[in-house]
ROVEX-622493 format. One record per atom (N, C-alpha, C, O, CB): residue number from 0; residue in one letter; atom name; y, x, z. Coordinates in steps of 0.05 Angstrom, whole numbers, plus 5000, padded with zeros to 4 digits. Glycine has a CB too. Example, Ala and Ser with C-alpha at 12.3 -4.5 7.8 and 13.67 -1.06 7.14 Angstrom:
REM residues 2
resi, resn, name, yy, xx, zz
0, a, N, 4886, 5264, 5156;
0, a, CA, 4910, 5246, 5156;
0, a, C, 4934, 5264, 5156;
0, a, O, 4934, 5285, 5169;
0, a, CB, 4911, 5226, 5181;
1, s, N, 4955, 5257, 5142;
1, s, CA, 4979, 5273, 5143;
1, s, C, 5001, 5258, 5157;
1, s, O, 5023, 5268, 5161;
1, s, CB, 4988, 5282, 5114;
REM end
This chain:
REM residues 85
resi, resn, name, yy, xx, zz
0, m, N, 7077, 7495, 3200;
0, m, CA, 7035, 7506, 3189;
0, m, C, 7016, 7486, 3177;
0, m, O, 6995, 7494, 3168;
0, m, CB, 7011, 7514, 3220;
1, e, N, 7022, 7457, 3178;
1, e, CA, 6997, 7450, 3166;
1, e, C, 6999, 7443, 3137;
1, e, O, 6978, 7438, 3124;
1, e, CB, 6986, 7428, 3181;
2, t, N, 7040, 7444, 3119;
2, t, CA, 7039, 7443, 3097;
2, t, C, 7031, 7465, 3094;
2, t, O, 7017, 7466, 3073;
2, t, CB, 7058, 7435, 3086;
3, n, N, 7033, 7494, 3107;
3, n, CA, 7024, 7526, 3091;
3, n, C, 7008, 7524, 3091;
3, n, O, 7003, 7529, 3067;
3, n, CB, 7026, 7553, 3098;
4, l, N, 6980, 7517, 3104;
4, l, CA, 6952, 7507, 3099;
4, l, C, 6936, 7493, 3073;
4, l, O, 6916, 7496, 3059;
4, l, CB, 6949, 7491, 3117;
5, i, N, 6964, 7469, 3077;
5, i, CA, 6953, 7451, 3043;
5, i, C, 6955, 7473, 3025;
5, i, O, 6934, 7480, 3013;
5, i, CB, 6977, 7421, 3028;
6, a, N, 6984, 7489, 3019;
6, a, CA, 6994, 7493, 3009;
6, a, C, 6968, 7514, 2989;
6, a, O, 6959, 7516, 2966;
6, a, CB, 7017, 7497, 3023;
7, k, N, 6966, 7526, 3015;
7, k, CA, 6945, 7551, 3001;
7, k, C, 6921, 7541, 2993;
7, k, O, 6909, 7552, 2974;
7, k, CB, 6936, 7575, 3022;
8, q, N, 6906, 7512, 3011;
8, q, CA, 6878, 7516, 2994;
8, q, C, 6884, 7500, 2970;
8, q, O, 6864, 7501, 2956;
8, q, CB, 6849, 7505, 3010;
9, t, N, 6903, 7486, 2959;
9, t, CA, 6915, 7486, 2947;
9, t, C, 6919, 7496, 2921;
9, t, O, 6912, 7487, 2899;
9, t, CB, 6922, 7488, 2957;
10, l, N, 6931, 7513, 2926;
10, l, CA, 6934, 7547, 2906;
10, l, C, 6891, 7558, 2895;
10, l, O, 6877, 7569, 2878;
10, l, CB, 6956, 7587, 2944;
11, q, N, 6890, 7550, 2909;
11, q, CA, 6850, 7552, 2923;
11, q, C, 6843, 7542, 2901;
11, q, O, 6846, 7551, 2878;
11, q, CB, 6835, 7529, 2955;
12, i, N, 6834, 7527, 2906;
12, i, CA, 6832, 7504, 2878;
12, i, C, 6835, 7507, 2854;
12, i, O, 6817, 7510, 2837;
12, i, CB, 6848, 7485, 2878;
13, y, N, 6870, 7508, 2849;
13, y, CA, 6866, 7505, 2825;
13, y, C, 6871, 7533, 2814;
13, y, O, 6880, 7535, 2792;
13, y, CB, 6882, 7484, 2815;
14, h, N, 6865, 7565, 2833;
14, h, CA, 6851, 7588, 2822;
14, h, C, 6825, 7577, 2816;
14, h, O, 6814, 7565, 2798;
14, h, CB, 6850, 7614, 2840;
15, a, N, 6821, 7585, 2834;
15, a, CA, 6781, 7568, 2827;
15, a, C, 6772, 7545, 2799;
15, a, O, 6751, 7544, 2787;
15, a, CB, 6771, 7542, 2861;
16, a, N, 6794, 7530, 2798;
16, a, CA, 6791, 7510, 2777;
16, a, C, 6791, 7535, 2744;
16, a, O, 6775, 7538, 2725;
16, a, CB, 6824, 7482, 2781;
17, l, N, 6812, 7546, 2751;
17, l, CA, 6824, 7553, 2725;
17, l, C, 6798, 7576, 2728;
17, l, O, 6784, 7574, 2708;
17, l, CB, 6863, 7563, 2720;
18, m, N, 6785, 7598, 2746;
18, m, CA, 6764, 7616, 2740;
18, m, C, 6734, 7606, 2733;
18, m, O, 6717, 7619, 2720;
18, m, CB, 6763, 7633, 2764;
19, q, N, 6729, 7570, 2747;
19, q, CA, 6706, 7570, 2737;
19, q, C, 6698, 7563, 2705;
19, q, O, 6680, 7569, 2690;
19, q, CB, 6695, 7555, 2753;
20, t, N, 6733, 7542, 2701;
20, t, CA, 6728, 7546, 2662;
20, t, C, 6727, 7554, 2648;
20, t, O, 6715, 7549, 2627;
20, t, CB, 6734, 7543, 2646;
21, l, N, 6752, 7584, 2658;
21, l, CA, 6741, 7606, 2641;
21, l, C, 6715, 7620, 2633;
21, l, O, 6709, 7632, 2612;
21, l, CB, 6749, 7621, 2649;
22, d, N, 6700, 7614, 2655;
22, d, CA, 6678, 7629, 2666;
22, d, C, 6661, 7600, 2645;
22, d, O, 6641, 7611, 2634;
22, d, CB, 6675, 7632, 2711;
23, a, N, 6661, 7580, 2638;
23, a, CA, 6638, 7568, 2625;
23, a, C, 6652, 7578, 2591;
23, a, O, 6640, 7587, 2572;
23, a, CB, 6632, 7530, 2635;
24, a, N, 6687, 7570, 2594;
24, a, CA, 6685, 7574, 2565;
24, a, C, 6679, 7612, 2550;
24, a, O, 6684, 7620, 2527;
24, a, CB, 6719, 7559, 2554;
25, l, N, 6666, 7630, 2575;
25, l, CA, 6646, 7644, 2565;
25, l, C, 6633, 7645, 2562;
25, l, O, 6626, 7653, 2540;
25, l, CB, 6641, 7655, 2565;
26, t, N, 6609, 7633, 2586;
26, t, CA, 6575, 7632, 2562;
26, t, C, 6583, 7618, 2551;
26, t, O, 6590, 7632, 2532;
26, t, CB, 6541, 7623, 2568;
27, a, N, 6593, 7587, 2541;
27, a, CA, 6599, 7575, 2503;
27, a, C, 6593, 7599, 2492;
27, a, O, 6571, 7609, 2488;
27, a, CB, 6636, 7565, 2489;
28, q, N, 6610, 7605, 2489;
28, q, CA, 6623, 7633, 2471;
28, q, C, 6589, 7644, 2477;
28, q, O, 6572, 7631, 2464;
28, q, CB, 6659, 7659, 2489;
29, d, N, 6578, 7664, 2493;
29, d, CA, 6573, 7674, 2492;
29, d, C, 6533, 7671, 2486;
29, d, O, 6514, 7687, 2485;
29, d, CB, 6589, 7682, 2507;
30, h, N, 6535, 7640, 2484;
30, h, CA, 6517, 7626, 2471;
30, h, C, 6523, 7630, 2430;
30, h, O, 6510, 7637, 2411;
30, h, CB, 6521, 7592, 2486;
31, s, N, 6549, 7619, 2437;
31, s, CA, 6551, 7620, 2409;
31, s, C, 6548, 7641, 2396;
31, s, O, 6537, 7645, 2374;
31, s, CB, 6570, 7611, 2400;
32, q, N, 6562, 7663, 2416;
32, q, CA, 6550, 7678, 2390;
32, q, C, 6527, 7701, 2386;
32, q, O, 6527, 7722, 2373;
32, q, CB, 6571, 7691, 2380;
33, k, N, 6507, 7689, 2403;
33, k, CA, 6486, 7703, 2402;
33, k, C, 6468, 7683, 2381;
33, k, O, 6454, 7690, 2361;
33, k, CB, 6475, 7708, 2433;
34, t, N, 6472, 7651, 2392;
34, t, CA, 6465, 7643, 2361;
34, t, C, 6478, 7651, 2334;
34, t, O, 6465, 7646, 2314;
34, t, CB, 6466, 7615, 2359;
35, l, N, 6506, 7663, 2333;
35, l, CA, 6499, 7670, 2307;
35, l, C, 6505, 7696, 2301;
35, l, O, 6520, 7699, 2282;
35, l, CB, 6510, 7654, 2291;
36, e, N, 6498, 7713, 2311;
36, e, CA, 6486, 7742, 2311;
36, e, C, 6466, 7728, 2298;
36, e, O, 6467, 7729, 2274;
36, e, CB, 6479, 7763, 2339;
37, a, N, 6444, 7711, 2311;
37, a, CA, 6416, 7714, 2298;
37, a, C, 6418, 7702, 2275;
37, a, O, 6405, 7716, 2259;
37, a, CB, 6392, 7702, 2312;
38, l, N, 6434, 7673, 2258;
38, l, CA, 6443, 7672, 2248;
38, l, C, 6455, 7687, 2220;
38, l, O, 6450, 7682, 2197;
38, l, CB, 6446, 7667, 2262;
39, l, N, 6470, 7702, 2230;
39, l, CA, 6479, 7729, 2202;
39, l, C, 6454, 7751, 2207;
39, l, O, 6457, 7774, 2198;
39, l, CB, 6520, 7751, 2209;
40, d, N, 6431, 7744, 2219;
40, d, CA, 6408, 7772, 2211;
40, d, C, 6384, 7760, 2204;
40, d, O, 6364, 7774, 2207;
40, d, CB, 6399, 7795, 2237;
41, q, N, 6381, 7736, 2194;
41, q, CA, 6367, 7724, 2175;
41, q, C, 6377, 7717, 2147;
41, q, O, 6365, 7709, 2127;
41, q, CB, 6358, 7704, 2186;
42, s, N, 6410, 7724, 2153;
42, s, CA, 6425, 7703, 2140;
42, s, C, 6415, 7739, 2104;
42, s, O, 6430, 7758, 2110;
42, s, CB, 6474, 7690, 2162;
43, s, N, 6405, 7744, 2089;
43, s, CA, 6416, 7761, 2066;
43, s, C, 6436, 7758, 2053;
43, s, O, 6446, 7775, 2039;
43, s, CB, 6404, 7764, 2048;
44, l, N, 6448, 7727, 2056;
44, l, CA, 6475, 7730, 2024;
44, l, C, 6494, 7741, 2057;
44, l, O, 6488, 7719, 2067;
44, l, CB, 6494, 7683, 1995;
45, v, N, 6510, 7756, 2081;
45, v, CA, 6527, 7758, 2089;
45, v, C, 6516, 7783, 2093;
45, v, O, 6494, 7790, 2102;
45, v, CB, 6537, 7740, 2105;
46, p, N, 6552, 7802, 2078;
46, p, CA, 6548, 7843, 2070;
46, p, C, 6558, 7836, 2102;
46, p, O, 6566, 7816, 2115;
46, p, CB, 6577, 7871, 2037;
47, r, N, 6554, 7861, 2106;
47, r, CA, 6545, 7890, 2130;
47, r, C, 6582, 7890, 2132;
47, r, O, 6595, 7909, 2141;
47, r, CB, 6521, 7933, 2112;
48, e, N, 6589, 7873, 2125;
48, e, CA, 6623, 7887, 2120;
48, e, C, 6632, 7859, 2138;
48, e, O, 6646, 7855, 2158;
48, e, CB, 6640, 7891, 2075;
49, g, N, 6622, 7847, 2125;
49, g, CA, 6621, 7805, 2140;
49, g, C, 6615, 7807, 2172;
49, g, O, 6626, 7799, 2193;
49, g, CB, 6584, 7779, 2125;
50, k, N, 6589, 7824, 2162;
50, k, CA, 6574, 7820, 2197;
50, k, C, 6581, 7824, 2216;
50, k, O, 6582, 7815, 2239;
50, k, CB, 6556, 7831, 2206;
51, r, N, 6592, 7853, 2198;
51, r, CA, 6616, 7868, 2225;
51, r, C, 6641, 7851, 2235;
51, r, O, 6647, 7842, 2256;
51, r, CB, 6632, 7898, 2213;
52, a, N, 6655, 7851, 2206;
52, a, CA, 6684, 7839, 2226;
52, a, C, 6674, 7810, 2227;
52, a, O, 6689, 7793, 2218;
52, a, CB, 6723, 7842, 2209;
53, v, N, 6646, 7803, 2237;
53, v, CA, 6652, 7765, 2252;
53, v, C, 6648, 7777, 2276;
53, v, O, 6660, 7774, 2297;
53, v, CB, 6627, 7732, 2244;
54, n, N, 6623, 7793, 2269;
54, n, CA, 6619, 7809, 2327;
54, n, C, 6652, 7829, 2323;
54, n, O, 6666, 7818, 2340;
54, n, CB, 6562, 7862, 2344;
55, d, N, 6664, 7843, 2315;
55, d, CA, 6696, 7844, 2314;
55, d, C, 6713, 7822, 2326;
55, d, O, 6727, 7823, 2346;
55, d, CB, 6705, 7845, 2285;
56, w, N, 6710, 7798, 2308;
56, w, CA, 6730, 7786, 2317;
56, w, C, 6713, 7774, 2347;
56, w, O, 6729, 7770, 2365;
56, w, CB, 6742, 7762, 2293;
57, l, N, 6687, 7771, 2354;
57, l, CA, 6681, 7756, 2373;
57, l, C, 6682, 7775, 2402;
57, l, O, 6679, 7771, 2426;
57, l, CB, 6654, 7743, 2366;
58, e, N, 6689, 7798, 2381;
58, e, CA, 6686, 7817, 2415;
58, e, C, 6718, 7815, 2424;
58, e, O, 6727, 7820, 2446;
58, e, CB, 6675, 7861, 2411;
59, a, N, 6733, 7803, 2399;
59, a, CA, 6767, 7807, 2394;
59, a, C, 6781, 7783, 2425;
59, a, O, 6799, 7788, 2440;
59, a, CB, 6778, 7790, 2350;
60, c, N, 6761, 7753, 2424;
60, c, CA, 6753, 7738, 2434;
60, c, C, 6744, 7746, 2468;
60, c, O, 6748, 7733, 2488;
60, c, CB, 6736, 7731, 2416;
61, r, N, 6736, 7761, 2465;
61, r, CA, 6706, 7761, 2492;
61, r, C, 6731, 7778, 2503;
61, r, O, 6735, 7770, 2526;
61, r, CB, 6663, 7780, 2487;
62, h, N, 6749, 7798, 2497;
62, h, CA, 6762, 7810, 2510;
62, h, C, 6794, 7795, 2515;
62, h, O, 6809, 7804, 2532;
62, h, CB, 6759, 7836, 2498;
63, q, N, 6798, 7781, 2504;
63, q, CA, 6833, 7757, 2512;
63, q, C, 6814, 7741, 2540;
63, q, O, 6824, 7735, 2561;
63, q, CB, 6848, 7720, 2473;
64, t, N, 6791, 7738, 2533;
64, t, CA, 6790, 7728, 2551;
64, t, C, 6793, 7740, 2569;
64, t, O, 6814, 7738, 2581;
64, t, CB, 6775, 7717, 2551;
65, q, N, 6774, 7755, 2576;
65, q, CA, 6781, 7769, 2599;
65, q, C, 6806, 7782, 2606;
65, q, O, 6811, 7787, 2629;
65, q, CB, 6766, 7786, 2601;
66, a, N, 6824, 7787, 2586;
66, a, CA, 6859, 7785, 2597;
66, a, C, 6880, 7761, 2610;
66, a, O, 6901, 7758, 2623;
66, a, CB, 6874, 7789, 2572;
67, v, N, 6863, 7752, 2601;
67, v, CA, 6872, 7713, 2601;
67, v, C, 6857, 7715, 2638;
67, v, O, 6870, 7702, 2655;
67, v, CB, 6843, 7680, 2566;
68, k, N, 6842, 7725, 2645;
68, k, CA, 6838, 7725, 2668;
68, k, C, 6836, 7745, 2675;
68, k, O, 6813, 7750, 2680;
68, k, CB, 6824, 7714, 2675;
69, t, N, 6854, 7766, 2681;
69, t, CA, 6861, 7786, 2690;
69, t, C, 6888, 7764, 2708;
69, t, O, 6891, 7758, 2732;
69, t, CB, 6866, 7813, 2665;
70, v, N, 6904, 7756, 2682;
70, v, CA, 6936, 7753, 2682;
70, v, C, 6931, 7728, 2701;
70, v, O, 6951, 7719, 2712;
70, v, CB, 6954, 7747, 2647;
71, i, N, 6907, 7715, 2706;
71, i, CA, 6916, 7691, 2712;
71, i, C, 6904, 7687, 2756;
71, i, O, 6911, 7671, 2773;
71, i, CB, 6896, 7666, 2681;
72, d, N, 6881, 7716, 2756;
72, d, CA, 6892, 7730, 2786;
72, d, C, 6912, 7749, 2785;
72, d, O, 6921, 7754, 2808;
72, d, CB, 6870, 7745, 2801;
73, e, N, 6926, 7764, 2762;
73, e, CA, 6945, 7776, 2775;
73, e, C, 6972, 7758, 2776;
73, e, O, 6992, 7772, 2775;
73, e, CB, 6948, 7802, 2763;
74, g, N, 6978, 7733, 2777;
74, g, CA, 6998, 7717, 2774;
74, g, C, 6992, 7699, 2807;
74, g, O, 7011, 7702, 2822;
74, g, CB, 6996, 7700, 2741;
75, f, N, 6969, 7679, 2818;
75, f, CA, 6967, 7681, 2837;
75, f, C, 6969, 7694, 2865;
75, f, O, 6968, 7686, 2888;
75, f, CB, 6959, 7678, 2831;
76, m, N, 6973, 7721, 2851;
76, m, CA, 6973, 7745, 2879;
76, m, C, 6993, 7748, 2896;
76, m, O, 6989, 7752, 2920;
76, m, CB, 6973, 7773, 2872;
77, p, N, 7020, 7745, 2884;
77, p, CA, 7043, 7730, 2899;
77, p, C, 7032, 7710, 2919;
77, p, O, 7034, 7714, 2943;
77, p, CB, 7063, 7715, 2878;
78, f, N, 7017, 7680, 2906;
78, f, CA, 7021, 7676, 2919;
78, f, C, 6993, 7661, 2948;
78, f, O, 6986, 7642, 2960;
78, f, CB, 7040, 7669, 2907;
79, s, N, 6990, 7686, 2942;
79, s, CA, 6951, 7695, 2963;
79, s, C, 6963, 7703, 2994;
79, s, O, 6956, 7698, 3017;
79, s, CB, 6926, 7738, 2945;
80, l, N, 6986, 7721, 2980;
80, l, CA, 6997, 7750, 2988;
80, l, C, 7013, 7736, 3012;
80, l, O, 7008, 7746, 3034;
80, l, CB, 7018, 7769, 2962;
81, h, N, 7029, 7718, 3011;
81, h, CA, 7045, 7700, 3018;
81, h, C, 7040, 7677, 3033;
81, h, O, 7054, 7668, 3052;
81, h, CB, 7053, 7695, 3002;
82, s, N, 7020, 7667, 3023;
82, s, CA, 7012, 7655, 3039;
82, s, C, 6997, 7672, 3074;
82, s, O, 6999, 7665, 3098;
82, s, CB, 6995, 7640, 3019;
83, e, N, 6982, 7696, 3061;
83, e, CA, 6979, 7708, 3086;
83, e, C, 6996, 7714, 3114;
83, e, O, 6985, 7715, 3136;
83, e, CB, 6973, 7725, 3079;
84, e, N, 7027, 7717, 3106;
84, e, CA, 7034, 7714, 3123;
84, e, C, 7045, 7688, 3148;
84, e, O, 7054, 7694, 3170;
84, e, CB, 7043, 7727, 3115;
REM end
């Protein structure tokens, strides 16, 4: 019984650590995106197509990071179901 509780708490800590790390990465990505958008808006040397390509690239990164969070949640799901028994 004690071992099951320790395992459950350990998995919860790992899950929380992964989620917090990804949230920190998303926050840094948000700040970087805002800075880059401001820089591109002020720059007259970058054509619209280049700005659009950069914005598309940043959005793709954001979606993939969200997909990683979903995969992590799904990966931890069997452990949480097992520990509830």
